[in-house]
Every structure is written in C-alpha cells, then in structure tokens.
Steps between C-alpha positions, in 0.01 A plus 500: 500500500444250218687537170260443214567507128159508336460321169247276329523156660344164419413410859529126430879536465589621854236270649638192323854603597405529870340155490809353329726648769302323774426167326776302672408637842135407435595148386708445813197586711266300272293809420345532156501841334248537218477798267169599338540791258213627286614507139544827310543723804582865432848621591548695823696820543747411770839377608563133418751434780274666760200294388719189529602611853135527607437147371813363669395652834142371475609152386769476769240586766253252354763222510606594852148457636387206286550152639683226310277366223302824472445709190532855374311643203605817319220637283525797266191664353383824347247714690154515342557855376844406364670775702699268728676166509427313823744246637393266781718263704293247693632236734376213713700630795416564863311823429499831682268599786249774414644728768842494335386576144470876549870548579657222294661748258646718780878528537660243736165339586489125474192292552508234766371177354593291798549199272812580306777506754833650408358675193622855545577764244590866512140617511563704186390269216134604490588864569729494195216344296266780610757769409571351156133447415416851624779650288337326202163665590359159589337347807594204719276314745455164665220258581570226750342242724684322779548135412407550133765730357543846357456679169712807433379715210661795329415711198715693255351738241495373143716698256300739288 
C-alpha cells in the first residue's frame, strides 16, 4: 500500500531534488546527469515525495548499471494531447536483454547483466516505481538494448 497525498505539483521540483540528492554519487563515479525539461509544463495531480521516490529509484538503477564516464539524461515533456507529463531516464549503461524486459517490474526479480558484479539490490525498486506510477493513474515502461543502455519512461496525468 502506497500513501499518496494528491495535490497540484510542479513536476520539475521533485525531479530536480532527486538529481541533487544523487549528484555527489554521480560525480564519484564520473557519470554526468543532464536534465532537459520543456518549459511551461502543466502541473500534475500527484504526490511530490512519491514522484521524487520514482526518480530516485530510476536514477539509482541507471547509475548502478552505467560504467564510469557514462551519462544519464532525464527528460520531461508534455504528451501531444496535453493530458500527461512524460518523464524519461536514459542511460549509457549495460542494457537489459529482451527476454528480461517483460518481468523487470515484478517483485524481487532482478535482471542479470553479467557485467556489473556485486551490484545487488532488494529487487523492489522498480516494483515500487510501478506501484507509485499506477496509483497516479500513469504508465511505466522500458526500452533497452544490451550494450547501449536503457530508457525508462513514466507518465503522470496533468492536473485539470
């Protein structure tokens, strides 16, 4: 069960906060994090701390699987119809095999990259992201290619 306090939120605030929280960790690993936010985005109707948690989980994963010197881009855009805000976190990491993509958001499932030894988590980070995004009536999905990196996308409805 996820506790959510819905209110009008400027999505750039929790996203910027999540990036700030991980800046030092990224610098230590020589990973650049770039933020690209479309100007004049509509507010979303959601929970600021939960949106920040989704970003923290996605960014932490991206850093875990991105080699030293790699990069992460967070982009925030409005859907064409203006009904949703879409956030994408792309990395230059090791990528995820096609066969693993279908269950990547399942509880306790962790992908085996083979390359990143000793990188273990609880297996709950992406499941938590899916629960939070779902509670916001949004969608979450991933595109990935082994050796090229991954892009995690999620949407949250714009406030009306």
